[in-house]
Gaussian input, Z-matrix of N, CA and C with variables (Angstrom, degrees):
# hf/3-21g

backbone

0 1
 N
 C     1     B1
 C     2     B2     1     A1
 N     3     B3     2     A2     1     D1
 C     4     B4     3     A3     2     D2
 C     5     B5     4     A4     3     D3
 N     6     B6     5     A5     4     D4
 C     7     B7     6     A6     5     D5
 C     8     B8     7     A7     6     D6
 N     9     B9     8     A8     7     D7
 C    10    B10     9     A9     8     D8
 C    11    B11    10    A10     9     D9
 N    12    B12    11    A11    10    D10
 C    13    B13    12    A12    11    D11
 C    14    B14    13    A13    12    D12
 N    15    B15    14    A14    13    D13
 C    16    B16    15    A15    14    D14
 C    17    B17    16    A16    15    D15
 N    18    B18    17    A17    16    D16
 C    19    B19    18    A18    17    D17
 C    20    B20    19    A19    18    D18
 N    21    B21    20    A20    19    D19
 C    22    B22    21    A21    20    D20
 C    23    B23    22    A22    21    D21
 N    24    B24    23    A23    22    D22
 C    25    B25    24    A24    23    D23
 C    26    B26    25    A25    24    D24
 N    27    B27    26    A26    25    D25
 C    28    B28    27    A27    26    D26
 C    29    B29    28    A28    27    D27
 N    30    B30    29    A29    28    D28
 C    31    B31    30    A30    29    D29
 C    32    B32    31    A31    30    D30
 N    33    B33    32    A32    31    D31
 C    34    B34    33    A33    32    D32
 C    35    B35    34    A34    33    D33
 N    36    B36    35    A35    34    D34
 C    37    B37    36    A36    35    D35
 C    38    B38    37    A37    36    D36
 N    39    B39    38    A38    37    D37
 C    40    B40    39    A39    38    D38
 C    41    B41    40    A40    39    D39
 N    42    B42    41    A41    40    D40
 C    43    B43    42    A42    41    D41
 C    44    B44    43    A43    42    D42
 N    45    B45    44    A44    43    D43
 C    46    B46    45    A45    44    D44
 C    47    B47    46    A46    45    D45
 N    48    B48    47    A47    46    D46
 C    49    B49    48    A48    47    D47
 C    50    B50    49    A49    48    D48
 N    51    B51    50    A50    49    D49
 C    52    B52    51    A51    50    D50
 C    53    B53    52    A52    51    D51
 N    54    B54    53    A53    52    D52
 C    55    B55    54    A54    53    D53
 C    56    B56    55    A55    54    D54
 N    57    B57    56    A56    55    D55
 C    58    B58    57    A57    56    D56
 C    59    B59    58    A58    57    D57
 N    60    B60    59    A59    58    D58
 C    61    B61    60    A60    59    D59
 C    62    B62    61    A61    60    D60
 N    63    B63    62    A62    61    D61
 C    64    B64    63    A63    62    D62
 C    65    B65    64    A64    63    D63
 N    66    B66    65    A65    64    D64
 C    67    B67    66    A66    65    D65
 C    68    B68    67    A67    66    D66
 N    69    B69    68    A68    67    D67
 C    70    B70    69    A69    68    D68
 C    71    B71    70    A70    69    D69
 N    72    B72    71    A71    70    D70
 C    73    B73    72    A72    71    D71
 C    74    B74    73    A73    72    D72
 N    75    B75    74    A74    73    D73
 C    76    B76    75    A75    74    D74
 C    77    B77    76    A76    75    D75
 N    78    B78    77    A77    76    D76
 C    79    B79    78    A78    77    D77
 C    80    B80    79    A79    78    D78
 N    81    B81    80    A80    79    D79
 C    82    B82    81    A81    80    D80
 C    83    B83    82    A82    81    D81
 N    84    B84    83    A83    82    D82
 C    85    B85    84    A84    83    D83
 C    86    B86    85    A85    84    D84
 N    87    B87    86    A86    85    D85
 C    88    B88    87    A87    86    D86
 C    89    B89    88    A88    87    D87
 N    90    B90    89    A89    88    D88
 C    91    B91    90    A90    89    D89
 C    92    B92    91    A91    90    D90
 N    93    B93    92    A92    91    D91
 C    94    B94    93    A93    92    D92
 C    95    B95    94    A94    93    D93
 N    96    B96    95    A95    94    D94
 C    97    B97    96    A96    95    D95
 C    98    B98    97    A97    96    D96
 N    99    B99    98    A98    97    D97
 C   100   B100    99    A99    98    D98
 C   101   B101   100   A100    99    D99
 N   102   B102   101   A101   100   D100
 C   103   B103   102   A102   101   D101
 C   104   B104   103   A103   102   D102
 N   105   B105   104   A104   103   D103
 C   106   B106   105   A105   104   D104
 C   107   B107   106   A106   105   D105
 N   108   B108   107   A107   106   D106
 C   109   B109   108   A108   107   D107
 C   110   B110   109   A109   108   D108
 N   111   B111   110   A110   109   D109
 C   112   B112   111   A111   110   D110
 C   113   B113   112   A112   111   D111
 N   114   B114   113   A113   112   D112
 C   115   B115   114   A114   113   D113
 C   116   B116   115   A115   114   D114
 N   117   B117   116   A116   115   D115
 C   118   B118   117   A117   116   D116
 C   119   B119   118   A118   117   D117
 N   120   B120   119   A119   118   D118
 C   121   B121   120   A120   119   D119
 C   122   B122   121   A121   120   D120
 N   123   B123   122   A122   121   D121
 C   124   B124   123   A123   122   D122
 C   125   B125   124   A124   123   D123
 N   126   B126   125   A125   124   D124
 C   127   B127   126   A126   125   D125
 C   128   B128   127   A127   126   D126
 N   129   B129   128   A128   127   D127
 C   130   B130   129   A129   128   D128
 C   131   B131   130   A130   129   D129
 N   132   B132   131   A131   130   D130
 C   133   B133   132   A132   131   D131
 C   134   B134   133   A133   132   D132
 N   135   B135   134   A134   133   D133
 C   136   B136   135   A135   134   D134
 C   137   B137   136   A136   135   D135
 N   138   B138   137   A137   136   D136
 C   139   B139   138   A138   137   D137
 C   140   B140   139   A139   138   D138
 N   141   B141   140   A140   139   D139
 C   142   B142   141   A141   140   D140
 C   143   B143   142   A142   141   D141
 N   144   B144   143   A143   142   D142
 C   145   B145   144   A144   143   D143
 C   146   B146   145   A145   144   D144
 N   147   B147   146   A146   145   D145
 C   148   B148   147   A147   146   D146
 C   149   B149   148   A148   147   D147
 N   150   B150   149   A149   148   D148
 C   151   B151   150   A150   149   D149
 C   152   B152   151   A151   150   D150
 N   153   B153   152   A152   151   D151
 C   154   B154   153   A153   152   D152
 C   155   B155   154   A154   153   D153
 N   156   B156   155   A155   154   D154
 C   157   B157   156   A156   155   D155
 C   158   B158   157   A157   156   D156
 N   159   B159   158   A158   157   D157
 C   160   B160   159   A159   158   D158
 C   161   B161   160   A160   159   D159
 N   162   B162   161   A161   160   D160
 C   163   B163   162   A162   161   D161
 C   164   B164   163   A163   162   D162
 N   165   B165   164   A164   163   D163
 C   166   B166   165   A165   164   D164
 C   167   B167   166   A166   165   D165
 N   168   B168   167   A167   166   D166
 C   169   B169   168   A168   167   D167
 C   170   B170   169   A169   168   D168
 N   171   B171   170   A170   169   D169
 C   172   B172   171   A171   170   D170
 C   173   B173   172   A172   171   D171
 N   174   B174   173   A173   172   D172
 C   175   B175   174   A174   173   D173
 C   176   B176   175   A175   174   D174
 N   177   B177   176   A176   175   D175
 C   178   B178   177   A177   176   D176
 C   179   B179   178   A178   177   D177
 N   180   B180   179   A179   178   D178
 C   181   B181   180   A180   179   D179
 C   182   B182   181   A181   180   D180
 N   183   B183   182   A182   181   D181
 C   184   B184   183   A183   182   D182
 C   185   B185   184   A184   183   D183
 N   186   B186   185   A185   184   D184
 C   187   B187   186   A186   185   D185
 C   188   B188   187   A187   186   D186
 N   189   B189   188   A188   187   D187
 C   190   B190   189   A189   188   D188
 C   191   B191   190   A190   189   D189
 N   192   B192   191   A191   190   D190
 C   193   B193   192   A192   191   D191
 C   194   B194   193   A193   192   D192
 N   195   B195   194   A194   193   D193
 C   196   B196   195   A195   194   D194
 C   197   B197   196   A196   195   D195
 N   198   B198   197   A197   196   D196
 C   199   B199   198   A198   197   D197
 C   200   B200   199   A199   198   D198
 N   201   B201   200   A200   199   D199
 C   202   B202   201   A201   200   D200
 C   203   B203   202   A202   201   D201
 N   204   B204   203   A203   202   D202
 C   205   B205   204   A204   203   D203
 C   206   B206   205   A205   204   D204
 N   207   B207   206   A206   205   D205
 C   208   B208   207   A207   206   D206
 C   209   B209   208   A208   207   D207
 N   210   B210   209   A209   208   D208
 C   211   B211   210   A210   209   D209
 C   212   B212   211   A211   210   D210
 N   213   B213   212   A212   211   D211
 C   214   B214   213   A213   212   D212
 C   215   B215   214   A214   213   D213
 N   216   B216   215   A215   214   D214
 C   217   B217   216   A216   215   D215
 C   218   B218   217   A217   216   D216
 N   219   B219   218   A218   217   D217
 C   220   B220   219   A219   218   D218
 C   221   B221   220   A220   219   D219
 N   222   B222   221   A221   220   D220
 C   223   B223   222   A222   221   D221
 C   224   B224   223   A223   222   D222
 N   225   B225   224   A224   223   D223
 C   226   B226   225   A225   224   D224
 C   227   B227   226   A226   225   D225
 N   228   B228   227   A227   226   D226
 C   229   B229   228   A228   227   D227
 C   230   B230   229   A229   228   D228
 N   231   B231   230   A230   229   D229
 C   232   B232   231   A231   230   D230
 C   233   B233   232   A232   231   D231
 N   234   B234   233   A233   232   D232
 C   235   B235   234   A234   233   D233
 C   236   B236   235   A235   234   D234
 N   237   B237   236   A236   235   D235
 C   238   B238   237   A237   236   D236
 C   239   B239   238   A238   237   D237
 N   240   B240   239   A239   238   D238
 C   241   B241   240   A240   239   D239
 C   242   B242   241   A241   240   D240

   B1=1.3714
   B2=1.5346
   B3=1.3122
   B4=1.4484
   B5=1.5148
   B6=1.3465
   B7=1.4338
   B8=1.5305
   B9=1.2805
   B10=1.4306
   B11=1.5041
   B12=1.3150
   B13=1.4821
   B14=1.4995
   B15=1.3056
   B16=1.5212
   B17=1.5204
   B18=1.3071
   B19=1.4536
   B20=1.5856
   B21=1.2847
   B22=1.5071
   B23=1.5249
   B24=1.3007
   B25=1.4705
   B26=1.5960
   B27=1.2610
   B28=1.4676
   B29=1.6215
   B30=1.2525
   B31=1.4564
   B32=1.5493
   B33=1.2583
   B34=1.4580
   B35=1.5056
   B36=1.4083
   B37=1.3603
   B38=1.5850
   B39=1.2775
   B40=1.4650
   B41=1.5445
   B42=1.3233
   B43=1.4136
   B44=1.5263
   B45=1.3659
   B46=1.5257
   B47=1.4899
   B48=1.2620
   B49=1.4577
   B50=1.5135
   B51=1.3600
   B52=1.3789
   B53=1.5440
   B54=1.3311
   B55=1.4077
   B56=1.4982
   B57=1.3268
   B58=1.4636
   B59=1.5466
   B60=1.3151
   B61=1.3972
   B62=1.5896
   B63=1.3046
   B64=1.4657
   B65=1.5528
   B66=1.3388
   B67=1.4101
   B68=1.5835
   B69=1.3094
   B70=1.5042
   B71=1.4924
   B72=1.3078
   B73=1.4699
   B74=1.5533
   B75=1.3528
   B76=1.4153
   B77=1.5164
   B78=1.3575
   B79=1.5127
   B80=1.4876
   B81=1.3378
   B82=1.4689
   B83=1.4660
   B84=1.3215
   B85=1.5055
   B86=1.5579
   B87=1.3717
   B88=1.4784
   B89=1.5091
   B90=1.3283
   B91=1.4277
   B92=1.5191
   B93=1.2690
   B94=1.5310
   B95=1.4984
   B96=1.3008
   B97=1.5390
   B98=1.4964
   B99=1.2894
   B100=1.5133
   B101=1.5105
   B102=1.4155
   B103=1.4277
   B104=1.5662
   B105=1.2731
   B106=1.4435
   B107=1.6316
   B108=1.2688
   B109=1.4163
   B110=1.5493
   B111=1.3157
   B112=1.5088
   B113=1.5194
   B114=1.3439
   B115=1.4348
   B116=1.5644
   B117=1.3393
   B118=1.4104
   B119=1.5028
   B120=1.3194
   B121=1.4513
   B122=1.4518
   B123=1.4216
   B124=1.4127
   B125=1.5503
   B126=1.3355
   B127=1.5006
   B128=1.5056
   B129=1.3091
   B130=1.4762
   B131=1.4772
   B132=1.3837
   B133=1.4518
   B134=1.5727
   B135=1.3442
   B136=1.4697
   B137=1.6227
   B138=1.2657
   B139=1.4691
   B140=1.4298
   B141=1.3561
   B142=1.4428
   B143=1.4370
   B144=1.4176
   B145=1.4041
   B146=1.6068
   B147=1.3234
   B148=1.4832
   B149=1.5044
   B150=1.3203
   B151=1.5046
   B152=1.6481
   B153=1.1972
   B154=1.5130
   B155=1.5714
   B156=1.3201
   B157=1.5142
   B158=1.4875
   B159=1.3691
   B160=1.4931
   B161=1.6137
   B162=1.2267
   B163=1.4791
   B164=1.5574
   B165=1.2799
   B166=1.4947
   B167=1.6161
   B168=1.3231
   B169=1.5240
   B170=1.4535
   B171=1.3464
   B172=1.4873
   B173=1.5506
   B174=1.2924
   B175=1.4589
   B176=1.5269
   B177=1.3293
   B178=1.5029
   B179=1.5267
   B180=1.3349
   B181=1.4499
   B182=1.5346
   B183=1.3101
   B184=1.4933
   B185=1.5411
   B186=1.3970
   B187=1.5087
   B188=1.5444
   B189=1.3186
   B190=1.4559
   B191=1.5507
   B192=1.2459
   B193=1.4787
   B194=1.5550
   B195=1.2885
   B196=1.4712
   B197=1.5759
   B198=1.3172
   B199=1.4047
   B200=1.5603
   B201=1.2763
   B202=1.4333
   B203=1.5523
   B204=1.3401
   B205=1.4602
   B206=1.5203
   B207=1.3044
   B208=1.4330
   B209=1.5200
   B210=1.3257
   B211=1.3965
   B212=1.5349
   B213=1.2589
   B214=1.5047
   B215=1.4943
   B216=1.3137
   B217=1.5185
   B218=1.4932
   B219=1.2630
   B220=1.4600
   B221=1.5812
   B222=1.2711
   B223=1.5144
   B224=1.5580
   B225=1.2784
   B226=1.4869
   B227=1.5409
   B228=1.4083
   B229=1.5033
   B230=1.4834
   B231=1.2911
   B232=1.4735
   B233=1.5017
   B234=1.2493
   B235=1.4631
   B236=1.5154
   B237=1.3123
   B238=1.4522
   B239=1.5118
   B240=1.3517
   B241=1.4701
   B242=1.4415
   A1=107.87
   A2=120.54
   A3=121.27
   A4=108.71
   A5=113.98
   A6=121.41
   A7=113.20
   A8=117.58
   A9=121.79
   A10=112.28
   A11=115.51
   A12=120.00
   A13=114.77
   A14=115.93
   A15=119.92
   A16=108.90
   A17=119.38
   A18=121.69
   A19=108.46
   A20=116.64
   A21=121.00
   A22=107.49
   A23=119.43
   A24=124.05
   A25=105.32
   A26=120.68
   A27=122.36
   A28=107.88
   A29=117.76
   A30=117.15
   A31=110.99
   A32=120.28
   A33=122.37
   A34=111.60
   A35=115.83
   A36=115.82
   A37=114.40
   A38=117.48
   A39=122.01
   A40=107.68
   A41=119.67
   A42=117.90
   A43=116.61
   A44=111.47
   A45=116.75
   A46=112.16
   A47=117.89
   A48=122.61
   A49=115.34
   A50=116.01
   A51=120.11
   A52=112.07
   A53=122.72
   A54=122.98
   A55=113.15
   A56=116.72
   A57=121.59
   A58=107.07
   A59=115.23
   A60=121.68
   A61=112.40
   A62=118.91
   A63=122.87
   A64=110.38
   A65=116.30
   A66=122.45
   A67=109.39
   A68=113.34
   A69=119.30
   A70=107.83
   A71=119.67
   A72=123.85
   A73=113.26
   A74=114.54
   A75=121.04
   A76=114.23
   A77=114.07
   A78=119.68
   A79=109.39
   A80=117.79
   A81=121.13
   A82=111.00
   A83=116.55
   A84=117.72
   A85=109.24
   A86=117.50
   A87=117.30
   A88=111.01
   A89=121.99
   A90=124.59
   A91=111.32
   A92=115.58
   A93=121.21
   A94=108.56
   A95=119.50
   A96=122.09
   A97=108.53
   A98=118.19
   A99=119.07
   A100=108.50
   A101=118.73
   A102=120.81
   A103=104.36
   A104=120.77
   A105=124.92
   A106=107.00
   A107=118.14
   A108=122.93
   A109=113.32
   A110=114.69
   A111=121.13
   A112=111.90
   A113=117.76
   A114=120.40
   A115=109.76
   A116=114.63
   A117=118.64
   A118=112.37
   A119=116.91
   A120=118.64
   A121=113.27
   A122=119.26
   A123=120.07
   A124=113.05
   A125=113.43
   A126=119.79
   A127=108.02
   A128=119.34
   A129=121.14
   A130=111.93
   A131=116.70
   A132=118.08
   A133=112.46
   A134=112.38
   A135=116.27
   A136=108.69
   A137=116.04
   A138=116.82
   A139=112.28
   A140=117.82
   A141=119.99
   A142=114.67
   A143=118.16
   A144=119.14
   A145=117.47
   A146=110.60
   A147=116.82
   A148=112.14
   A149=111.87
   A150=119.31
   A151=106.23
   A152=112.31
   A153=115.59
   A154=110.75
   A155=114.72
   A156=117.35
   A157=110.95
   A158=116.07
   A159=123.11
   A160=106.74
   A161=119.37
   A162=119.27
   A163=108.64
   A164=117.42
   A165=119.07
   A166=106.94
   A167=114.72
   A168=120.01
   A169=108.17
   A170=118.55
   A171=121.79
   A172=112.07
   A173=114.53
   A174=118.06
   A175=112.67
   A176=114.04
   A177=120.16
   A178=108.02
   A179=119.48
   A180=123.99
   A181=110.79
   A182=112.83
   A183=117.78
   A184=110.43
   A185=113.30
   A186=115.62
   A187=110.07
   A188=116.28
   A189=119.27
   A190=108.87
   A191=118.44
   A192=121.76
   A193=110.24
   A194=113.65
   A195=114.40
   A196=113.87
   A197=113.61
   A198=117.56
   A199=111.39
   A200=118.00
   A201=121.21
   A202=112.58
   A203=115.77
   A204=116.18
   A205=111.25
   A206=118.84
   A207=123.63
   A208=110.51
   A209=117.22
   A210=122.99
   A211=114.88
   A212=118.14
   A213=126.54
   A214=109.93
   A215=117.11
   A216=121.94
   A217=110.99
   A218=120.98
   A219=125.06
   A220=111.64
   A221=115.23
   A222=119.91
   A223=112.17
   A224=115.71
   A225=117.60
   A226=106.11
   A227=111.80
   A228=120.43
   A229=112.63
   A230=120.71
   A231=124.15
   A232=110.02
   A233=119.39
   A234=123.63
   A235=109.32
   A236=120.48
   A237=125.27
   A238=109.89
   A239=117.96
   A240=119.15
   A241=109.05
   D1=131.22
   D2=179.94
   D3=-74.42
   D4=155.82
   D5=-175.52
   D6=-57.71
   D7=-40.25
   D8=-178.57
   D9=-58.08
   D10=-45.33
   D11=179.06
   D12=-73.65
   D13=-31.69
   D14=175.82
   D15=-67.76
   D16=-39.73
   D17=-178.81
   D18=-74.72
   D19=-35.09
   D20=179.69
   D21=-61.19
   D22=-44.98
   D23=-176.98
   D24=-63.59
   D25=-43.82
   D26=-178.91
   D27=-66.53
   D28=-39.46
   D29=179.31
   D30=-67.30
   D31=-40.35
   D32=175.12
   D33=-54.68
   D34=-48.32
   D35=176.87
   D36=-66.10
   D37=-37.77
   D38=-178.18
   D39=-62.87
   D40=-39.59
   D41=-179.51
   D42=-67.39
   D43=-23.47
   D44=172.95
   D45=-80.58
   D46=-26.78
   D47=-173.71
   D48=-90.99
   D49=-41.10
   D50=-170.55
   D51=-110.73
   D52=114.48
   D53=-179.39
   D54=-80.06
   D55=-25.20
   D56=-177.38
   D57=-90.16
   D58=124.13
   D59=-172.85
   D60=-64.27
   D61=-38.04
   D62=177.61
   D63=-62.38
   D64=-46.43
   D65=179.95
   D66=-61.59
   D67=-44.07
   D68=-178.58
   D69=-61.44
   D70=-54.30
   D71=-175.14
   D72=-60.07
   D73=-42.30
   D74=172.89
   D75=-55.37
   D76=-49.40
   D77=177.34
   D78=-58.00
   D79=-51.73
   D80=-176.45
   D81=-59.36
   D82=-45.63
   D83=-178.18
   D84=-59.21
   D85=-43.82
   D86=-178.92
   D87=-63.41
   D88=-38.74
   D89=177.55
   D90=-68.48
   D91=-44.96
   D92=174.52
   D93=-50.44
   D94=-50.57
   D95=-176.70
   D96=-63.17
   D97=-40.41
   D98=-179.56
   D99=-63.62
   D100=-41.51
   D101=-176.45
   D102=-63.24
   D103=-41.36
   D104=-170.40
   D105=-74.17
   D106=-14.88
   D107=178.27
   D108=-104.75
   D109=19.36
   D110=-179.96
   D111=60.21
   D112=36.06
   D113=179.98
   D114=-115.55
   D115=52.01
   D116=178.43
   D117=-64.42
   D118=-34.16
   D119=178.93
   D120=-63.17
   D121=-35.15
   D122=175.67
   D123=-64.00
   D124=-36.38
   D125=178.26
   D126=-65.18
   D127=-42.74
   D128=178.42
   D129=-64.88
   D130=-40.93
   D131=176.81
   D132=-59.48
   D133=-43.67
   D134=-177.53
   D135=-66.15
   D136=-40.61
   D137=175.96
   D138=-57.54
   D139=-47.99
   D140=-179.09
   D141=-61.91
   D142=-26.20
   D143=179.31
   D144=-82.35
   D145=-7.87
   D146=-178.48
   D147=-82.46
   D148=130.82
   D149=-176.50
   D150=-115.81
   D151=133.71
   D152=-179.05
   D153=-142.56
   D154=149.68
   D155=173.68
   D156=-89.06
   D157=-3.80
   D158=-177.95
   D159=-78.56
   D160=109.53
   D161=-176.66
   D162=-68.84
   D163=-33.06
   D164=-178.55
   D165=-67.96
   D166=-42.52
   D167=178.56
   D168=-59.98
   D169=-44.33
   D170=-179.23
   D171=-61.83
   D172=-42.61
   D173=177.17
   D174=-61.75
   D175=-44.23
   D176=-178.45
   D177=-66.64
   D178=-37.92
   D179=179.70
   D180=-60.62
   D181=-44.64
   D182=-177.06
   D183=-65.26
   D184=-37.74
   D185=179.20
   D186=-68.27
   D187=-38.29
   D188=179.60
   D189=-64.92
   D190=-46.13
   D191=177.85
   D192=-60.29
   D193=-46.58
   D194=178.51
   D195=-60.04
   D196=-45.25
   D197=179.15
   D198=-63.64
   D199=-47.07
   D200=178.96
   D201=-59.82
   D202=-42.75
   D203=-179.60
   D204=-68.22
   D205=-35.46
   D206=177.93
   D207=-65.27
   D208=-40.06
   D209=-172.08
   D210=-102.19
   D211=5.10
   D212=-169.69
   D213=-50.05
   D214=-44.15
   D215=-178.39
   D216=-69.95
   D217=-11.97
   D218=178.71
   D219=-104.00
   D220=4.99
   D221=-173.58
   D222=-110.56
   D223=33.80
   D224=-177.29
   D225=-99.20
   D226=75.71
   D227=-173.24
   D228=-66.83
   D229=-36.95
   D230=175.69
   D231=-62.82
   D232=-46.15
   D233=179.35
   D234=-62.02
   D235=-45.04
   D236=-175.68
   D237=-68.42
   D238=-30.38
   D239=-179.55
   D240=-76.17

């Protein structure tokens, strides 16, 4: 999965989860840096730990986790750079 699409999926989830722009941007930046450091597993673990009452956010979270777990071996962005 290319970096653009990996980040896009995270952003879609973050928009459903965080109503405050600052909180959302801070969370996205943290996950983006993890992805760029080959820490996709840490991103997955964080996603799994998030609890929300928003059903749409939970569905999106599961899709992101599933995509990342399936593509994890192709998401070594630091290595590829």
